All heavy atoms as an XYZ file, in Angstrom:
761
protein
N     -49.239    -41.562    -51.222
C     -47.870    -41.134    -51.421
C     -47.209    -41.047    -50.068
O     -47.857    -40.843    -49.066
C     -47.853    -39.824    -52.186
O     -47.804    -38.705    -51.368
N     -45.915    -41.206    -50.031
C     -45.182    -41.198    -48.777
C     -44.014    -40.247    -48.928
O     -43.078    -40.523    -49.652
C     -44.702    -42.622    -48.472
C     -44.074    -42.749    -47.092
O     -43.972    -41.738    -46.384
O     -43.687    -43.870    -46.746
N     -44.102    -39.114    -48.256
C     -43.013    -38.144    -48.292
C     -42.100    -38.425    -47.125
O     -42.515    -38.376    -45.982
C     -43.558    -36.717    -48.200
C     -44.371    -36.369    -49.400
O     -44.014    -36.719    -50.514
N     -45.490    -35.689    -49.199
N     -40.855    -38.700    -47.421
C     -39.910    -39.107    -46.401
C     -38.753    -38.129    -46.333
O     -37.604    -38.518    -46.318
C     -39.423    -40.525    -46.732
C     -38.766    -41.180    -45.550
O     -38.845    -40.675    -44.447
N     -38.126    -42.299    -45.791
N     -39.062    -36.857    -46.310
C     -38.031    -35.832    -46.249
C     -37.661    -35.610    -44.791
O     -38.509    -35.382    -43.957
C     -38.552    -34.510    -46.831
C     -38.959    -34.608    -48.282
C     -37.790    -34.754    -49.215
O     -36.712    -34.219    -48.917
O     -37.947    -35.415    -50.238
N     -36.406    -35.696    -44.493
C     -35.963    -35.448    -43.126
C     -34.539    -34.969    -43.118
O     -33.903    -34.846    -44.154
N     -34.047    -34.707    -41.947
C     -32.666    -34.289    -41.814
C     -31.753    -35.469    -42.095
O     -32.182    -36.618    -42.082
C     -32.432    -33.759    -40.402
C     -33.234    -32.512    -40.101
C     -33.080    -32.065    -38.673
O     -32.344    -32.710    -37.897
O     -33.697    -31.064    -38.324
N     -30.500    -35.176    -42.333
C     -29.527    -36.242    -42.569
C     -29.573    -37.224    -41.412
O     -29.660    -36.840    -40.252
C     -28.131    -35.635    -42.690
C     -27.122    -36.585    -43.268
C     -25.821    -35.879    -43.568
O     -25.863    -34.754    -44.088
O     -24.779    -36.475    -43.266
N     -29.570    -38.505    -41.736
C     -29.649    -39.529    -40.710
C     -31.070    -40.001    -40.473
O     -31.296    -40.894    -39.684
N     -32.046    -39.447    -41.168
C     -33.429    -39.871    -41.029
C     -33.557    -41.317    -41.496
O     -33.173    -41.665    -42.595
C     -34.339    -38.959    -41.860
C     -35.806    -39.333    -41.769
O     -36.159    -40.158    -40.909
O     -36.586    -38.795    -42.562
N     -34.083    -42.184    -40.638
C     -34.228    -43.590    -40.994
C     -35.606    -43.900    -41.567
O     -35.958    -45.056    -41.753
C     -33.961    -44.483    -39.780
C     -35.022    -44.358    -38.695
O     -35.929    -43.516    -38.829
O     -34.947    -45.116    -37.714
N     -36.407    -42.882    -41.854
C     -37.744    -43.097    -42.391
C     -38.785    -43.327    -41.322
O     -39.950    -43.491    -41.612
N     -38.378    -43.335    -40.078
C     -39.320    -43.541    -38.980
C     -39.366    -42.333    -38.061
O     -39.832    -42.427    -36.943
C     -38.946    -44.797    -38.194
C     -39.103    -46.058    -39.003
C     -38.784    -47.271    -38.182
C     -38.934    -48.522    -39.029
N     -38.566    -49.711    -38.286
N     -38.830    -41.233    -38.527
C     -38.899    -40.020    -37.733
C     -37.623    -39.679    -36.998
O     -37.535    -38.620    -36.414
N     -36.627    -40.577    -36.992
C     -35.366    -40.271    -36.333
C     -34.679    -39.170    -37.129
O     -34.505    -39.273    -38.329
C     -34.468    -41.528    -36.238
C     -33.112    -41.165    -35.681
C     -35.145    -42.586    -35.380
N     -34.300    -38.096    -36.476
C     -33.686    -36.966    -37.159
C     -34.706    -35.971    -37.678
O     -34.339    -34.997    -38.302
N     -35.976    -36.228    -37.400
C     -37.018    -35.300    -37.837
C     -37.663    -34.660    -36.625
O     -37.386    -35.029    -35.483
C     -38.107    -36.021    -38.668
O     -38.789    -36.946    -37.824
C     -37.525    -36.728    -39.868
N     -38.574    -33.740    -36.879
C     -39.256    -33.040    -35.795
C     -40.515    -33.764    -35.348
O     -41.151    -33.355    -34.391
C     -39.594    -31.628    -36.252
C     -38.345    -30.809    -36.495
C     -38.674    -29.445    -36.966
N     -39.247    -28.676    -35.865
C     -39.710    -27.448    -36.009
N     -39.684    -26.872    -37.184
N     -40.202    -26.800    -34.987
N     -40.914    -34.789    -36.052
C     -42.113    -35.526    -35.672
C     -42.659    -36.328    -36.834
O     -42.119    -36.288    -37.941
N     -43.707    -37.058    -36.556
C     -44.374    -37.874    -37.560
C     -45.785    -37.347    -37.786
O     -46.492    -37.058    -36.817
C     -44.446    -39.330    -37.093
C     -43.074    -39.942    -36.959
O     -42.316    -39.968    -37.906
N     -42.751    -40.418    -35.770
N     -46.173    -37.260    -39.048
C     -47.508    -36.790    -39.407
C     -48.128    -37.798    -40.353
O     -47.521    -38.161    -41.364
C     -47.453    -35.403    -40.090
C     -48.838    -34.957    -40.519
C     -46.810    -34.374    -39.173
N     -49.330    -38.257    -40.012
C     -50.102    -39.133    -40.881
C     -51.337    -38.362    -41.322
O     -52.112    -37.896    -40.491
C     -50.514    -40.407    -40.143
C     -51.457    -41.345    -40.884
C     -50.788    -41.904    -42.144
C     -51.914    -42.474    -39.963
N     -51.500    -38.214    -42.642
C     -52.660    -37.533    -43.204
C     -53.473    -38.563    -43.965
O     -52.966    -39.189    -44.892
C     -52.239    -36.389    -44.148
C     -53.459    -35.715    -44.757
C     -51.366    -35.372    -43.418
N     -54.724    -38.756    -43.561
C     -55.624    -39.683    -44.240
C     -56.780    -38.869    -44.803
O     -57.438    -38.129    -44.066
C     -56.161    -40.726    -43.273
S     -54.879    -41.762    -42.538
N     -57.017    -39.029    -46.093
C     -58.047    -38.229    -46.744
C     -58.775    -39.050    -47.788
O     -58.249    -40.031    -48.306
C     -57.433    -36.957    -47.383
O     -58.480    -36.107    -47.840
C     -56.489    -37.300    -48.517
N     -59.973    -38.627    -48.074
C     -60.740    -39.247    -49.145
C     -60.472    -38.517    -50.453
O     -60.497    -37.286    -50.499
N     -60.214    -39.266    -51.492
C     -59.936    -38.660    -52.803
C     -61.150    -37.892    -53.337
O     -60.992    -37.000    -54.163
C     -59.508    -39.730    -53.800
N     -62.332    -38.205    -52.840
C     -63.550    -37.538    -53.280
C     -64.102    -36.591    -52.220
O     -65.300    -36.352    -52.162
C     -64.617    -38.572    -53.648
C     -64.193    -39.444    -54.800
O     -63.438    -40.391    -54.605
N     -64.623    -39.110    -55.986
N     -63.227    -36.053    -51.394
C     -63.631    -35.119    -50.341
C     -63.668    -33.703    -50.917
O     -62.617    -33.131    -51.211
C     -62.646    -35.195    -49.179
C     -63.084    -34.372    -47.982
O     -63.881    -33.417    -48.144
O     -62.612    -34.664    -46.876
N     -64.867    -33.130    -51.067
C     -64.960    -31.795    -51.664
C     -64.470    -30.673    -50.753
O     -64.280    -29.548    -51.205
C     -66.460    -31.636    -51.944
C     -67.115    -32.493    -50.916
C     -66.183    -33.665    -50.711
N     -64.231    -30.989    -49.482
C     -63.787    -29.971    -48.533
C     -62.266    -29.855    -48.454
O     -61.746    -28.983    -47.757
C     -64.351    -30.260    -47.137
C     -65.849    -30.282    -47.097
C     -66.524    -31.470    -46.912
C     -66.579    -29.117    -47.275
C     -67.913    -31.509    -46.889
C     -67.966    -29.140    -47.260
C     -68.637    -30.340    -47.065
N     -61.550    -30.738    -49.141
C     -60.089    -30.729    -49.103
C     -59.561    -30.654    -50.538
O     -59.291    -31.679    -51.161
C     -59.531    -31.986    -48.382
C     -58.021    -31.915    -48.287
C     -60.158    -32.138    -47.005
N     -59.429    -29.441    -51.066
C     -58.888    -29.293    -52.425
C     -57.457    -29.826    -52.510
O     -56.681    -29.720    -51.552
C     -58.906    -27.777    -52.674
C     -59.797    -27.209    -51.622
C     -59.765    -28.164    -50.465
N     -57.110    -30.421    -53.632
C     -55.794    -31.036    -53.783
C     -54.663    -30.041    -53.564
O     -53.627    -30.393    -52.995
C     -55.661    -31.720    -55.142
O     -55.806    -30.790    -56.182
N     -54.849    -28.784    -53.985
C     -53.768    -27.811    -53.781
C     -53.576    -27.496    -52.295
O     -52.461    -27.263    -51.849
C     -53.986    -26.542    -54.609
C     -55.273    -25.836    -54.272
O     -56.246    -26.446    -53.836
N     -55.314    -24.536    -54.499
N     -54.643    -27.514    -51.507
C     -54.510    -27.315    -50.056
C     -53.814    -28.510    -49.415
O     -52.961    -28.341    -48.543
C     -55.880    -27.123    -49.403
C     -56.505    -25.780    -49.717
O     -55.838    -24.930    -50.335
O     -57.674    -25.586    -49.328
N     -54.169    -29.702    -49.865
C     -53.544    -30.915    -49.341
C     -52.056    -30.935    -49.676
O     -51.218    -31.194    -48.807
C     -54.244    -32.142    -49.922
C     -53.820    -33.495    -49.391
C     -53.992    -33.579    -47.886
C     -54.602    -34.584    -50.093
N     -51.718    -30.626    -50.915
C     -50.310    -30.570    -51.323
C     -49.551    -29.520    -50.529
O     -48.403    -29.732    -50.136
C     -50.205    -30.293    -52.824
C     -50.681    -31.442    -53.684
C     -50.851    -31.065    -55.149
O     -50.425    -29.960    -55.563
O     -51.438    -31.878    -55.874
N     -50.187    -28.386    -50.277
C     -49.565    -27.329    -49.485
C     -49.297    -27.761    -48.057
O     -48.240    -27.454    -47.493
N     -50.232    -28.487    -47.472
C     -50.054    -28.972    -46.104
C     -48.916    -29.987    -46.034
O     -48.069    -29.920    -45.135
C     -51.351    -29.594    -45.589
N     -48.881    -30.900    -46.991
C     -47.815    -31.903    -47.022
C     -46.456    -31.219    -47.186
O     -45.490    -31.557    -46.499
C     -48.054    -32.930    -48.147
C     -49.354    -33.708    -47.900
C     -46.865    -33.866    -48.302
C     -49.405    -34.500    -46.619
N     -46.393    -30.237    -48.073
C     -45.141    -29.507    -48.284
C     -44.722    -28.762    -47.022
O     -43.539    -28.731    -46.672
C     -45.267    -28.542    -49.464
C     -43.953    -27.898    -49.860
C     -42.919    -28.932    -50.287
O     -43.175    -29.763    -51.139
N     -41.733    -28.879    -49.678
N     -45.680    -28.182    -46.317
C     -45.373    -27.464    -45.083
C     -44.764    -28.415    -44.052
O     -43.737    -28.109    -43.445
C     -46.633    -26.822    -44.505
C     -46.390    -26.115    -43.183
S     -47.891    -25.744    -42.263
C     -48.483    -27.375    -41.864
N     -45.392    -29.588    -43.856
C     -44.853    -30.552    -42.901
C     -43.465    -31.027    -43.317
O     -42.574    -31.188    -42.492
C     -45.786    -31.755    -42.737
C     -47.051    -31.444    -41.984
C     -48.288    -31.720    -42.534
C     -46.997    -30.895    -40.714
C     -49.452    -31.449    -41.844
C     -48.156    -30.624    -40.011
C     -49.399    -30.895    -40.581
N     -43.277    -31.239    -44.606
C     -41.974    -31.662    -45.126
C     -40.928    -30.582    -44.866
O     -39.819    -30.881    -44.423
C     -42.076    -31.985    -46.630
O     -43.023    -33.041    -46.803
C     -40.740    -32.412    -47.199
N     -41.291    -29.340    -45.130
C     -40.367    -28.227    -44.884
C     -40.018    -28.097    -43.407
O     -38.923    -27.631    -43.068
C     -40.954    -26.914    -45.395
C     -41.040    -26.854    -46.903
O     -40.427    -27.645    -47.612
N     -41.835    -25.923    -47.403
N     -40.934    -28.500    -42.549
C     -40.686    -28.461    -41.101
C     -39.913    -29.683    -40.619
O     -39.718    -29.866    -39.424
C     -42.017    -28.359    -40.343
C     -42.752    -27.037    -40.485
C     -44.148    -27.133    -39.889
C     -41.959    -25.918    -39.812
N     -39.465    -30.511    -41.581
C     -38.677    -31.716    -41.283
C     -39.476    -32.773    -40.533
O     -38.944    -33.518    -39.711
C     -37.399    -31.378    -40.500
C     -36.524    -30.356    -41.189
C     -36.008    -30.872    -42.491
C     -35.035    -29.863    -43.104
N     -34.960    -29.965    -44.539
N     -40.770    -32.839    -40.820
C     -41.608    -33.895    -40.269
C     -41.630    -35.062    -41.244
O     -41.699    -34.861    -42.457
C     -43.042    -33.407    -40.069
S     -43.219    -32.101    -38.854
N     -41.562    -36.271    -40.710
C     -41.763    -37.459    -41.541
C     -43.263    -37.500    -41.814
O     -44.071    -37.619    -40.886
C     -41.297    -38.722    -40.813
C     -41.566    -39.958    -41.595
N     -42.549    -40.839    -41.255
C     -40.991    -40.445    -42.720
C     -42.571    -41.821    -42.131
N     -41.634    -41.603    -43.025
N     -43.644    -37.356    -43.067
C     -45.041    -37.185    -43.428
C     -45.497    -38.295    -44.352
O     -44.854    -38.578    -45.356
C     -45.244    -35.818    -44.133
O     -44.715    -34.798    -43.290
C     -46.699    -35.551    -44.384
N     -46.609    -38.909    -44.001
C     -47.192    -39.952    -44.839
C     -48.616    -39.546    -45.190
O     -49.405    -39.207    -44.314
C     -47.198    -41.296    -44.113
C     -47.722    -42.427    -44.980
C     -47.493    -43.759    -44.324
C     -47.865    -44.871    -45.293
N     -47.533    -46.186    -44.758
N     -48.928    -39.577    -46.478
C     -50.256    -39.244    -46.975
C     -50.918    -40.510    -47.492
O     -50.353    -41.209    -48.337
C     -50.165    -38.211    -48.105
C     -51.443    -37.965    -48.907
C     -52.540    -37.380    -48.023
C     -51.157    -37.046    -50.082
N     -52.102    -40.794    -46.978
C     -52.929    -41.870    -47.502
C     -54.191    -41.235    -48.073
O     -54.963    -40.616    -47.348
C     -53.298    -42.870    -46.407
C     -52.150    -43.604    -45.740
C     -52.675    -44.525    -44.641
C     -51.364    -44.404    -46.758
N     -54.368    -41.373    -49.378
C     -55.549    -40.841    -50.052
C     -56.342    -42.026    -50.580
O     -55.838    -42.813    -51.388
C     -55.132    -39.910    -51.197
O     -56.279    -39.376    -51.826
N     -57.575    -42.154    -50.119
C     -58.398    -43.308    -50.447
C     -59.363    -42.991    -51.589
O     -60.156    -42.049    -51.500
C     -59.173    -43.769    -49.212
C     -58.275    -44.129    -48.066
C     -58.123    -43.284    -46.986
C     -57.564    -45.317    -48.076
C     -57.298    -43.619    -45.930
C     -56.722    -45.658    -47.027
C     -56.592    -44.809    -45.954
N     -59.280    -43.801    -52.648
C     -60.159    -43.625    -53.810
C     -61.614    -43.887    -53.406
O     -61.890    -44.652    -52.482
C     -59.755    -44.599    -54.930
C     -58.369    -44.331    -55.493
C     -58.256    -42.971    -56.154
O     -59.206    -42.551    -56.847
O     -57.223    -42.315    -55.963
N     -62.519    -43.243    -54.125
C     -63.962    -43.428    -53.890
C     -64.341    -43.193    -52.433
O     -65.214    -43.869    -51.886
C     -64.407    -44.833    -54.331
C     -64.077    -45.184    -55.765
C     -64.740    -44.247    -56.776
O     -65.910    -43.853    -56.563
O     -64.069    -43.899    -57.771
N     -63.676    -42.213    -51.812
C     -63.907    -41.937    -50.396
C     -64.182    -40.453    -50.202
O     -63.476    -39.616    -50.736
C     -62.687    -42.392    -49.567
O     -62.476    -43.783    -49.816
C     -62.901    -42.179    -48.095
N     -65.235    -40.170    -49.427
C     -65.689    -38.802    -49.201
C     -65.310    -38.315    -47.800
O     -64.641    -39.017    -47.037
C     -67.210    -38.738    -49.382
C     -67.662    -39.120    -50.781
C     -69.158    -39.049    -50.899
C     -69.616    -39.438    -52.300
N     -71.067    -39.339    -52.411
N     -65.769    -37.129    -47.456
C     -65.508    -36.504    -46.165
C     -66.204    -37.304    -45.055
O     -67.298    -37.795    -45.240
C     -66.023    -35.062    -46.171
C     -65.506    -34.239    -45.048
N     -64.236    -33.720    -45.032
C     -66.074    -33.858    -43.881
C     -64.048    -33.033    -43.925
N     -65.146    -33.105    -43.205
N     -65.540    -37.411    -43.909
C     -66.142    -38.085    -42.762
C     -66.108    -39.597    -42.863
O     -66.892    -40.272    -42.204
N     -65.187    -40.134    -43.656
C     -65.180    -41.566    -43.954
C     -64.960    -42.466    -42.751
O     -65.223    -43.660    -42.807
C     -64.161    -41.894    -45.056
C     -62.719    -41.768    -44.656
C     -62.035    -42.848    -44.129
C     -62.040    -40.577    -44.826
C     -60.701    -42.748    -43.769
C     -60.708    -40.462    -44.481
C     -60.032    -41.549    -43.946
N     -64.483    -41.927    -41.626
C     -64.232    -42.755    -40.444
C     -65.432    -42.819    -39.502
O     -65.392    -43.531    -38.502
C     -63.017    -42.231    -39.652
O     -63.298    -40.899    -39.200
C     -61.749    -42.245    -40.500
N     -66.494    -42.109    -39.821
C     -67.651    -42.023    -38.931
C     -68.863    -42.721    -39.558
O     -69.445    -42.208    -40.512
C     -67.966    -40.543    -38.674
C     -69.119    -40.352    -37.717
O     -69.809    -41.286    -37.330
N     -69.337    -39.103    -37.326
N     -69.286    -43.875    -39.014
C     -70.425    -44.599    -39.587
C     -71.714    -43.782    -39.652
O     -72.567    -44.026    -40.511
C     -70.608    -45.805    -38.659
C     -69.298    -45.970    -37.975
C     -68.692    -44.594    -37.891
N     -71.860    -42.784    -38.790
C     -73.065    -41.952    -38.800
C     -73.168    -41.115    -40.079
O     -74.254    -40.624    -40.409
C     -73.088    -41.046    -37.575
N     -72.066    -40.977    -40.818
C     -72.112    -40.182    -42.054
C     -73.023    -40.820    -43.101
O     -73.487    -40.139    -44.016
C     -70.711    -39.971    -42.625
C     -69.823    -39.127    -41.771
C     -70.386    -37.741    -41.467
O     -71.350    -37.270    -42.055
N     -69.762    -37.062    -40.524
N     -73.300    -42.103    -42.975
C     -74.240    -42.737    -43.905
C     -75.641    -42.151    -43.775
O     -76.459    -42.306    -44.675
C     -74.284    -44.251    -43.697
C     -73.061    -44.946    -44.286
O     -72.333    -44.305    -45.094
O     -72.832    -46.117    -43.945
N     -75.922    -41.487    -42.660
C     -77.231    -40.866    -42.440
C     -77.214    -39.369    -42.729
O     -78.231    -38.708    -42.605
C     -77.698    -41.128    -41.003
C     -77.760    -42.608    -40.709
C     -76.749    -43.231    -39.989
C     -78.808    -43.386    -41.188
C     -76.786    -44.597    -39.737
C     -78.858    -44.747    -40.952
C     -77.844    -45.346    -40.226
O     -77.877    -46.695    -39.998
N     -76.068    -38.843    -43.102
C     -75.943    -37.423    -43.434
C     -76.592    -37.204    -44.790
O     -76.256    -37.883    -45.763
C     -74.458    -37.037    -43.463
C     -74.239    -35.555    -43.550
O     -74.976    -34.856    -44.233
N     -73.215    -35.068    -42.874
N     -77.511    -36.249    -44.901
C     -78.197    -36.032    -46.182
C     -77.303    -35.433    -47.273
O     -77.655    -35.477    -48.455
C     -79.334    -35.078    -45.824
C     -78.904    -34.399    -44.566
C     -78.031    -35.380    -43.843
N     -76.135    -34.915    -46.908
C     -75.233    -34.317    -47.893
C     -74.477    -35.409    -48.652
O     -73.936    -36.341    -48.052
C     -74.232    -33.389    -47.202
O     -73.246    -32.970    -48.121
N     -74.385    -35.263    -49.960
C     -73.635    -36.210    -50.780
C     -72.126    -36.083    -50.572
O     -71.367    -36.924    -51.050
C     -73.941    -35.986    -52.268
C     -75.319    -36.476    -52.650
O     -75.880    -37.322    -51.921
O     -75.846    -36.020    -53.678
N     -71.691    -35.061    -49.862
C     -70.256    -34.848    -49.637
C     -69.704    -35.774    -48.553
O     -68.492    -35.904    -48.417
C     -69.996    -33.395    -49.247
N     -70.595    -36.419    -47.794
C     -70.200    -37.242    -46.658
C     -70.583    -38.697    -46.889
O     -71.652    -38.982    -47.422
C     -70.906    -36.770    -45.383
C     -70.543    -35.383    -44.959
C     -71.205    -34.290    -45.491
C     -69.546    -35.161    -44.024
C     -70.884    -33.004    -45.098
C     -69.214    -33.885    -43.627
C     -69.879    -32.802    -44.161
N     -69.729    -39.613    -46.452
C     -70.067    -41.040    -46.471
C     -69.036    -41.817    -45.674
O     -67.847    -41.525    -45.732
C     -70.116    -41.573    -47.898
N     -69.525    -42.789    -44.935
C     -68.643    -43.721    -44.227
C     -68.081    -44.697    -45.253
O     -68.766    -45.110    -46.187
C     -69.430    -44.468    -43.150
C     -68.638    -45.537    -42.450
C     -67.587    -45.201    -41.606
C     -68.944    -46.885    -42.623
C     -66.849    -46.184    -40.949
C     -68.224    -47.862    -41.965
C     -67.182    -47.510    -41.132
O     -66.461    -48.486    -40.497
N     -66.793    -45.069    -45.077
C     -66.167    -46.051    -45.957
C     -65.399    -47.013    -45.059
O     -64.335    -46.671    -44.539
C     -65.242    -45.363    -46.961
C     -64.623    -46.316    -47.940
O     -64.127    -47.376    -47.578
N     -64.625    -45.930    -49.208
N     -65.954    -48.208    -44.878
C     -65.391    -49.175    -43.942
C     -63.965    -49.575    -44.314
O     -63.089    -49.654    -43.443
C     -66.285    -50.411    -43.862
C     -65.887    -51.340    -42.738
O     -65.916    -50.903    -41.569
O     -65.534    -52.497    -43.037
N     -63.708    -49.815    -45.592
C     -62.362    -50.224    -46.024
C     -61.345    -49.120    -45.764
O     -60.263    -49.364    -45.221
C     -62.367    -50.592    -47.507
C     -61.031    -51.076    -47.994
C     -61.037    -51.479    -49.465
O     -62.112    -51.499    -50.092
O     -59.946    -51.752    -49.986
N     -61.685    -47.878    -46.120
C     -60.774    -46.750    -45.886
C     -60.575    -46.518    -44.395
O     -59.455    -46.259    -43.939
C     -61.317    -45.487    -46.559
N     -61.664    -46.625    -43.629
C     -61.558    -46.471    -42.174
C     -60.571    -47.479    -41.596
O     -59.686    -47.121    -40.810
C     -62.928    -46.642    -41.512
C     -62.832    -46.898    -40.030
C     -62.554    -45.858    -39.140
C     -62.969    -48.188    -39.515
C     -62.430    -46.095    -37.778
C     -62.845    -48.431    -38.158
C     -62.581    -47.380    -37.300
O     -62.447    -47.614    -35.958
N     -60.707    -48.745    -41.968
C     -59.833    -49.788    -41.425
C     -58.377    -49.589    -41.838
O     -57.465    -49.805    -41.034
C     -60.334    -51.173    -41.829
C     -61.547    -51.578    -41.020
O     -61.550    -51.478    -39.801
N     -62.596    -52.003    -41.694
N     -58.139    -49.150    -43.076
C     -56.769    -48.885    -43.515
C     -56.184    -47.684    -42.771
O     -55.021    -47.711    -42.359
C     -56.729    -48.659    -45.026
C     -56.930    -49.939    -45.813
C     -56.880    -49.679    -47.294
C     -57.076    -50.970    -48.072
N     -57.062    -50.730    -49.524
N     -56.979    -46.635    -42.592
C     -56.512    -45.447    -41.869
C     -56.231    -45.787    -40.403
O     -55.206    -45.374    -39.848
C     -57.547    -44.323    -41.969
N     -57.120    -46.546    -39.788
C     -56.940    -46.946    -38.394
C     -55.679    -47.792    -38.253
O     -54.874    -47.591    -37.340
C     -58.173    -47.706    -37.907
C     -58.103    -48.169    -36.493
C     -58.006    -49.460    -36.062
C     -58.138    -47.361    -35.307
N     -57.967    -49.506    -34.686
C     -58.051    -48.234    -34.194
C     -58.226    -46.002    -35.082
C     -58.043    -47.775    -32.895
C     -58.221    -45.549    -33.766
C     -58.137    -46.432    -32.698
N     -55.477    -48.740    -39.157
C     -54.282    -49.574    -39.132
C     -53.014    -48.759    -39.297
O     -52.012    -49.003    -38.608
N     -53.041    -47.780    -40.200
C     -51.870    -46.923    -40.413
C     -51.564    -46.100    -39.171
O     -50.398    -45.916    -38.803
C     -52.103    -46.010    -41.615
N     -52.630    -45.627    -38.502
C     -52.432    -44.845    -37.284
C     -51.853    -45.714    -36.178
O     -50.924    -45.319    -35.470
C     -53.753    -44.215    -36.836
C     -53.600    -43.155    -35.764
S     -53.790    -43.676    -34.031
C     -55.116    -44.820    -34.037
N     -52.367    -46.943    -36.024
C     -51.826    -47.852    -35.012
C     -50.372    -48.200    -35.306
O     -49.546    -48.252    -34.389
C     -52.672    -49.122    -34.934
C     -54.071    -48.960    -34.356
C     -54.831    -50.291    -34.438
C     -54.051    -48.423    -32.945
N     -50.040    -48.410    -36.583
C     -48.646    -48.681    -36.965
C     -47.745    -47.505    -36.623
O     -46.636    -47.696    -36.119
C     -48.540    -49.016    -38.451
C     -49.058    -50.387    -38.775
O     -49.138    -51.269    -37.921
N     -49.441    -50.585    -40.021
N     -48.216    -46.297    -36.917
C     -47.424    -45.105    -36.607
C     -47.181    -44.993    -35.104
O     -46.056    -44.733    -34.664
C     -48.104    -43.845    -37.132
C     -47.417    -42.526    -36.792
C     -46.037    -42.446    -37.434
C     -48.283    -41.359    -37.223
N     -48.228    -45.206    -34.315
C     -48.062    -45.146    -32.859
C     -47.105    -46.219    -32.373
O     -46.236    -45.949    -31.528
C     -49.424    -45.292    -32.172
C     -50.348    -44.092    -32.282
C     -51.705    -44.422    -31.685
C     -49.756    -42.870    -31.599
N     -47.218    -47.419    -32.901
C     -46.322    -48.500    -32.485
C     -44.875    -48.177    -32.838
O     -43.986    -48.335    -32.025
C     -46.745    -49.815    -33.132
C     -45.899    -50.977    -32.672
C     -46.401    -52.306    -33.200
O     -47.351    -52.375    -33.950
N     -45.751    -53.374    -32.806
N     -44.645    -47.675    -34.065
C     -43.293    -47.323    -34.481
C     -42.738    -46.183    -33.649
O     -41.551    -46.159    -33.311
C     -43.277    -46.931    -35.962
C     -43.524    -48.064    -36.904
C     -43.701    -47.605    -38.346
O     -43.598    -46.382    -38.623
O     -43.958    -48.456    -39.204
N     -43.599    -45.221    -33.307
C     -43.165    -44.035    -32.583
C     -42.912    -44.324    -31.116
O     -41.913    -43.875    -30.545
C     -44.214    -42.913    -32.719
O     -44.414    -42.639    -34.106
C     -43.766    -41.644    -32.022
N     -43.809    -45.089    -30.498
C     -43.713    -45.326    -29.066
C     -42.819    -46.518    -28.744
O     -41.976    -46.438    -27.852
C     -45.127    -45.520    -28.473
C     -45.930    -44.232    -28.609
C     -45.053    -45.947    -27.006
C     -47.389    -44.351    -28.298
N     -43.007    -47.597    -29.468
C     -42.268    -48.824    -29.164
C     -40.947    -48.887    -29.922
O     -39.948    -49.354    -29.409
C     -43.137    -50.069    -29.462
C     -44.374    -50.030    -28.566
C     -42.351    -51.349    -29.260
C     -45.407    -51.071    -28.898
N     -40.984    -48.397    -31.163
C     -39.752    -48.372    -31.958
C     -39.601    -49.490    -32.921
O     -40.224    -50.373    -33.190
């Protein structure tokens, strides 16, 4: 989901807002309850931050760390596809923010 709440004149890239926030999470992350995630997104929106949420299906906690495949807990797992999408989104955000 992409929350694009900002002050009047917001062009969707953070102009007229207090900043840009990218939240990447695994839909199967037991450490991030949906109500906490929704609360965080709402808080950033209320603070006039351009906020983008990427929630990856079939993805657990620690999905960006390949070492999680060796974690004995079922709550953790590396997900190469989610990692690459999250990394790409972060690079896009930095490019839009820094370069414009």
